[in-house]
VOGU-3710 file (C-alpha; in Angstrom, 3 decimals, decimal comma):
1> menkskenyn> -92,894/-18,976/-51,862  -91,914/-16,787/-48,893  -93,313/-17,836/-45,520  -94,436/-14,633/-43,812  -95,070/-14,856/-40,106  -97,626/-12,247/-39,128  -96,766/-10,392/-35,926  -99,575/-10,173/-33,379  -100,041/-6,986/-31,412  -101,579/-6,810/-27,964
11> dqvegrnsvi> -103,032/-3,355/-28,514  -105,839/-4,206/-30,955  -109,498/-4,873/-30,335  -111,316/-6,156/-33,405  -114,966/-6,626/-34,294  -118,031/-4,424/-34,007  -119,442/-5,656/-30,692  -116,011/-5,716/-29,054  -115,268/-2,133/-30,140  -118,712/-0,960/-28,966
21> ellesgkdin> -118,115/-2,590/-25,577  -114,685/-0,967/-25,436  -116,207/2,455/-26,204  -118,881/1,930/-23,534  -116,271/0,861/-20,963  -114,649/4,295/-20,897  -111,175/2,819/-21,463  -108,642/4,838/-23,423  -108,633/4,291/-27,170  -105,886/5,777/-29,342
31> kifvekgery> -107,742/5,446/-32,661  -110,295/3,426/-34,504  -109,708/2,134/-38,025  -112,787/1,620/-40,173  -112,863/-0,051/-43,573  -113,719/2,423/-46,365  -117,291/2,040/-47,525  -118,419/0,453/-44,236  -121,395/2,665/-43,370  -124,145/0,271/-42,413
41> gsinkiiama> -125,408/-1,195/-39,170  -123,385/-0,826/-35,998  -120,474/0,920/-37,756  -122,562/4,110/-37,636  -122,962/3,680/-33,873  -119,205/3,132/-33,462  -118,383/6,245/-35,484  -120,913/8,362/-33,566  -119,642/7,143/-30,175  -116,008/7,703/-31,193
51> kekgiiivek> -116,727/11,233/-32,436  -118,587/12,028/-29,214  -115,549/10,911/-27,204  -113,081/12,714/-29,467  -111,412/9,515/-30,673  -109,600/9,668/-34,009  -111,274/7,658/-36,781  -109,148/6,561/-39,743  -110,626/5,044/-42,900  -108,499/2,446/-44,696
61> dkrkmeemaq> -109,120/0,365/-47,770  -110,052/-3,294/-47,367  -106,583/-4,608/-48,274  -104,847/-2,477/-45,612  -107,450/-3,466/-43,008  -106,968/-7,157/-43,797  -103,196/-6,735/-43,395  -103,744/-5,053/-40,032  -106,337/-7,511/-38,720  -105,239/-10,380/-36,509
71> nknyqgviai> -108,515/-12,247/-37,003  -110,417/-13,028/-40,183  -113,646/-11,745/-38,643  -112,616/-8,180/-37,776  -115,933/-6,926/-39,248  -114,440/-3,789/-40,804  -113,317/-2,164/-37,538  -110,155/-2,247/-35,414  -109,557/-0,170/-32,277  -106,037/0,571/-31,070
81> ippfkyceie> -105,680/0,809/-27,313  -102,714/2,133/-25,340  -100,494/-0,404/-23,588  -101,855/-1,496/-20,224  -100,307/0,362/-17,305  -99,502/-1,825/-14,351  -99,321/-0,386/-10,853  -97,774/-1,147/-7,501  -99,474/-2,919/-4,588  -99,357/0,417/-2,736
91> dilekakekn> -101,633/1,877/-5,433  -104,208/-0,851/-4,795  -104,028/-0,254/-1,047  -104,486/3,488/-1,645  -107,533/2,807/-3,826  -109,139/0,814/-0,985  -108,245/3,514/1,530  -109,864/6,213/-0,659  -113,078/4,175/-0,574  -112,808/3,633/3,211
101> eepfilildg> -112,784/-0,123/2,618  -110,587/-2,981/3,740  -108,281/-3,916/0,831  -109,651/-6,737/-1,303  -106,804/-8,064/-3,467  -106,985/-11,065/-5,774  -103,704/-12,906/-6,340  -103,600/-15,093/-9,448  -101,092/-17,722/-10,477  -101,063/-20,084/-13,424
111> iedphnlgai> -103,732/-18,299/-15,479  -102,371/-18,759/-18,997  -105,454/-18,178/-21,142  -106,167/-14,455/-21,760  -109,901/-15,239/-22,075  -109,890/-16,705/-18,569  -107,948/-13,720/-17,192  -110,450/-11,332/-18,775  -113,386/-13,253/-17,310  -111,737/-13,273/-13,875
121> irtaetagvh> -111,156/-9,491/-14,063  -114,783/-8,928/-15,045  -116,010/-11,081/-12,150  -113,521/-9,561/-9,701  -114,746/-6,056/-10,350  -118,358/-7,007/-9,763  -117,248/-8,631/-6,470  -115,583/-5,380/-5,346  -111,936/-6,395/-5,759  -109,630/-3,360/-5,579
131> givipkrrga> -106,806/-4,930/-7,569  -105,328/-8,089/-8,997  -101,780/-9,361/-8,707  -100,548/-11,439/-11,654  -97,128/-13,029/-12,222  -94,622/-11,396/-14,578  -93,792/-14,757/-16,113  -95,608/-18,001/-16,803  -99,044/-16,462/-17,024  -101,360/-14,450/-19,234
141> lvnstvakvs> -100,518/-10,771/-19,504  -103,071/-8,034/-19,988  -103,474/-7,715/-23,759  -106,208/-6,882/-26,237  -107,939/-10,236/-25,676  -108,074/-9,639/-21,926  -109,326/-6,086/-22,532  -111,990/-7,380/-24,919  -113,264/-10,075/-22,544  -113,214/-7,814/-19,476
151> srscrtyasc> -114,409/-4,604/-21,173  -118,048/-4,812/-20,152  -117,339/-4,126/-16,505  -113,777/-2,888/-16,128  -113,718/0,878/-16,229  -110,549/1,714/-14,321  -108,779/-1,168/-12,771  -105,575/-1,605/-10,856  -103,440/-4,615/-11,681  -99,938/-5,431/-10,490
161> ksn> -97,279/-7,789/-11,716  -95,513/-9,849/-9,084  -91,990/-11,179/-9,466
//
């Protein structure tokens, strides 16, 4: 029997509530895949919100969706988000200047769990942080898990990678 290692992608958000939160956050979404025949409950809300925002909706059969899904509980919906765009520290400083505020920058080190990074981003935005600096290596990178955990409050957010 062949041992297939499934590749994980950092550009997927799976599950009904997570996709709804992503749609409400205003973040960019490339497309949303919906399992054929899924037309009950919150799927209707997801489809309506996506259509309103002009997001492409693709229906796929259950087998294809299961192949695509990274989690067993994808609930018949997968959103594809564009790769996260990092910025420079100067961009964060400019953001603070535009708001006539003193720069408030959070520098993180050693955060390895994407759930923790997402929670920190969510909290940082509510505290008025203009940007977050994260290490390029030896730490969690912004991926779909981070986007999912932080999506309730992060609309547009500057984040930089340090060397």
